[in-house]
ChimeraX commands (.cxc) that place a marker at each C-alpha (Angstrom):
marker #1 position -14.09,-7.47,-4.20 radius 0.5
marker #1 position -14.27,-5.03,-7.14 radius 0.5
marker #1 position -12.62,-1.92,-7.03 radius 0.5
marker #1 position -12.32,0.96,-9.52 radius 0.5
marker #1 position -9.37,3.08,-10.80 radius 0.5
marker #1 position -10.61,6.53,-11.71 radius 0.5
marker #1 position -9.26,9.69,-13.27 radius 0.5
marker #1 position -10.46,13.04,-12.18 radius 0.5
marker #1 position -9.88,16.50,-13.75 radius 0.5
marker #1 position -9.74,19.91,-12.15 radius 0.5
marker #1 position -10.40,22.85,-14.62 radius 0.5
marker #1 position -9.16,25.20,-11.96 radius 0.5
marker #1 position -5.99,23.69,-11.85 radius 0.5
marker #1 position -5.78,21.97,-15.36 radius 0.5
marker #1 position -4.65,18.93,-13.77 radius 0.5
marker #1 position -5.63,15.24,-13.32 radius 0.5
marker #1 position -5.88,12.98,-10.33 radius 0.5
marker #1 position -5.65,9.20,-10.37 radius 0.5
marker #1 position -6.81,7.08,-7.54 radius 0.5
marker #1 position -8.51,3.76,-6.71 radius 0.5
marker #1 position -11.51,3.02,-4.43 radius 0.5
marker #1 position -14.45,0.47,-3.83 radius 0.5
marker #1 position -17.24,3.23,-3.87 radius 0.5
marker #1 position -16.85,5.86,-6.75 radius 0.5
marker #1 position -19.69,7.91,-5.85 radius 0.5
marker #1 position -18.40,8.17,-2.07 radius 0.5
marker #1 position -14.93,8.96,-3.26 radius 0.5
marker #1 position -15.87,11.72,-5.57 radius 0.5
marker #1 position -17.84,13.43,-2.97 radius 0.5
marker #1 position -15.17,13.03,-0.54 radius 0.5
marker #1 position -12.74,14.72,-3.12 radius 0.5
marker #1 position -14.97,17.57,-3.75 radius 0.5
marker #1 position -15.82,18.02,-0.08 radius 0.5
marker #1 position -12.31,19.25,0.57 radius 0.5
marker #1 position -11.49,16.72,3.18 radius 0.5
marker #1 position -8.64,15.37,1.09 radius 0.5
marker #1 position -5.38,17.43,1.26 radius 0.5
marker #1 position -4.13,16.43,-1.96 radius 0.5
marker #1 position -7.26,17.40,-3.90 radius 0.5
marker #1 position -8.61,20.25,-1.67 radius 0.5
marker #1 position -7.22,22.87,-4.20 radius 0.5
marker #1 position -8.70,21.71,-7.20 radius 0.5
marker #1 position -12.17,21.59,-6.20 radius 0.5
marker #1 position -14.41,20.80,-8.19 radius 0.5
marker #1 position -13.11,17.87,-9.57 radius 0.5
marker #1 position -14.91,15.97,-12.46 radius 0.5
marker #1 position -14.73,12.24,-13.00 radius 0.5
marker #1 position -13.52,11.80,-16.56 radius 0.5
marker #1 position -12.79,8.17,-16.58 radius 0.5
marker #1 position -13.12,5.02,-14.42 radius 0.5
marker #1 position -12.26,1.40,-15.10 radius 0.5
marker #1 position -13.59,-1.61,-13.02 radius 0.5
marker #1 position -10.88,-4.29,-11.83 radius 0.5
marker #1 position -11.15,-7.53,-10.00 radius 0.5
marker #1 position -9.45,-6.37,-6.71 radius 0.5
marker #1 position -7.20,-4.05,-4.65 radius 0.5
marker #1 position -4.06,-5.54,-6.10 radius 0.5
marker #1 position -5.30,-5.04,-9.50 radius 0.5
marker #1 position -6.39,-1.60,-8.87 radius 0.5
marker #1 position -2.89,-0.61,-7.21 radius 0.5
marker #1 position -1.39,-1.90,-10.32 radius 0.5
marker #1 position -3.68,-0.08,-12.90 radius 0.5
marker #1 position -3.18,3.08,-10.81 radius 0.5
marker #1 position 0.61,2.73,-11.31 radius 0.5
marker #1 position 0.25,2.00,-14.93 radius 0.5
marker #1 position -1.88,5.31,-15.59 radius 0.5
marker #1 position 0.41,7.43,-13.23 radius 0.5
marker #1 position 3.58,6.15,-14.96 radius 0.5
marker #1 position 2.22,6.96,-18.42 radius 0.5
marker #1 position 0.42,10.19,-17.44 radius 0.5
marker #1 position -3.27,10.73,-17.13 radius 0.5
marker #1 position -3.62,12.71,-20.37 radius 0.5
marker #1 position -1.57,10.25,-22.34 radius 0.5
marker #1 position -3.65,7.22,-21.06 radius 0.5
marker #1 position -6.97,8.71,-21.70 radius 0.5
marker #1 position -5.68,9.37,-25.39 radius 0.5
marker #1 position -4.49,5.80,-25.80 radius 0.5
marker #1 position -8.07,4.45,-24.72 radius 0.5
marker #1 position -9.55,7.06,-27.21 radius 0.5
marker #1 position -10.64,9.90,-24.81 radius 0.5
marker #1 position -9.42,13.30,-25.08 radius 0.5
marker #1 position -9.73,15.98,-22.64 radius 0.5
marker #1 position -10.07,19.65,-23.94 radius 0.5
marker #1 position -8.74,21.70,-21.06 radius 0.5
marker #1 position -10.39,24.90,-22.91 radius 0.5
marker #1 position -13.72,23.67,-22.32 radius 0.5
marker #1 position -14.03,21.95,-18.66 radius 0.5
marker #1 position -16.02,18.99,-18.63 radius 0.5
marker #1 position -15.37,18.34,-22.43 radius 0.5
marker #1 position -14.49,14.51,-22.79 radius 0.5
marker #1 position -14.80,12.64,-25.95 radius 0.5
marker link #1:1,2 radius 0.2
marker link #1:2,3 radius 0.2
marker link #1:3,4 radius 0.2
marker link #1:4,5 radius 0.2
marker link #1:5,6 radius 0.2
marker link #1:6,7 radius 0.2
marker link #1:7,8 radius 0.2
marker link #1:8,9 radius 0.2
marker link #1:9,10 radius 0.2
marker link #1:10,11 radius 0.2
marker link #1:11,12 radius 0.2
marker link #1:12,13 radius 0.2
marker link #1:13,14 radius 0.2
marker link #1:14,15 radius 0.2
marker link #1:15,16 radius 0.2
marker link #1:16,17 radius 0.2
marker link #1:17,18 radius 0.2
marker link #1:18,19 radius 0.2
marker link #1:19,20 radius 0.2
marker link #1:20,21 radius 0.2
marker link #1:21,22 radius 0.2
marker link #1:22,23 radius 0.2
marker link #1:23,24 radius 0.2
marker link #1:24,25 radius 0.2
marker link #1:25,26 radius 0.2
marker link #1:26,27 radius 0.2
marker link #1:27,28 radius 0.2
marker link #1:28,29 radius 0.2
marker link #1:29,30 radius 0.2
marker link #1:30,31 radius 0.2
marker link #1:31,32 radius 0.2
marker link #1:32,33 radius 0.2
marker link #1:33,34 radius 0.2
marker link #1:34,35 radius 0.2
marker link #1:35,36 radius 0.2
marker link #1:36,37 radius 0.2
marker link #1:37,38 radius 0.2
marker link #1:38,39 radius 0.2
marker link #1:39,40 radius 0.2
marker link #1:40,41 radius 0.2
marker link #1:41,42 radius 0.2
marker link #1:42,43 radius 0.2
marker link #1:43,44 radius 0.2
marker link #1:44,45 radius 0.2
marker link #1:45,46 radius 0.2
marker link #1:46,47 radius 0.2
marker link #1:47,48 radius 0.2
marker link #1:48,49 radius 0.2
marker link #1:49,50 radius 0.2
marker link #1:50,51 radius 0.2
marker link #1:51,52 radius 0.2
marker link #1:52,53 radius 0.2
marker link #1:53,54 radius 0.2
marker link #1:54,55 radius 0.2
marker link #1:55,56 radius 0.2
marker link #1:56,57 radius 0.2
marker link #1:57,58 radius 0.2
marker link #1:58,59 radius 0.2
marker link #1:59,60 radius 0.2
marker link #1:60,61 radius 0.2
marker link #1:61,62 radius 0.2
marker link #1:62,63 radius 0.2
marker link #1:63,64 radius 0.2
marker link #1:64,65 radius 0.2
marker link #1:65,66 radius 0.2
marker link #1:66,67 radius 0.2
marker link #1:67,68 radius 0.2
marker link #1:68,69 radius 0.2
marker link #1:69,70 radius 0.2
marker link #1:70,71 radius 0.2
marker link #1:71,72 radius 0.2
marker link #1:72,73 radius 0.2
marker link #1:73,74 radius 0.2
marker link #1:74,75 radius 0.2
marker link #1:75,76 radius 0.2
marker link #1:76,77 radius 0.2
marker link #1:77,78 radius 0.2
marker link #1:78,79 radius 0.2
marker link #1:79,80 radius 0.2
marker link #1:80,81 radius 0.2
marker link #1:81,82 radius 0.2
marker link #1:82,83 radius 0.2
marker link #1:83,84 radius 0.2
marker link #1:84,85 radius 0.2
marker link #1:85,86 radius 0.2
marker link #1:86,87 radius 0.2
marker link #1:87,88 radius 0.2
marker link #1:88,89 radius 0.2
marker link #1:89,90 radius 0.2
marker link #1:90,91 radius 0.2
view
């Protein structure tokens, strides 16, 4: 089964959140509904990046890689840059 590793950004907290899921749409809705304790304070969250991986094992490994490097640095290494002064600005 396919999984996704995703990076969310909260302008109100100026923070990133990294996670993995099988259903991106459902997951972002859940994060923005306030049902997740770890992301409740950062609503609204914006999905700034996602990658499809083969299975959950690959998703967990990729999530760990992104977290170890740091979300902002990871995004820069793949050619995306977040401008915290302009929420939603992804290049």
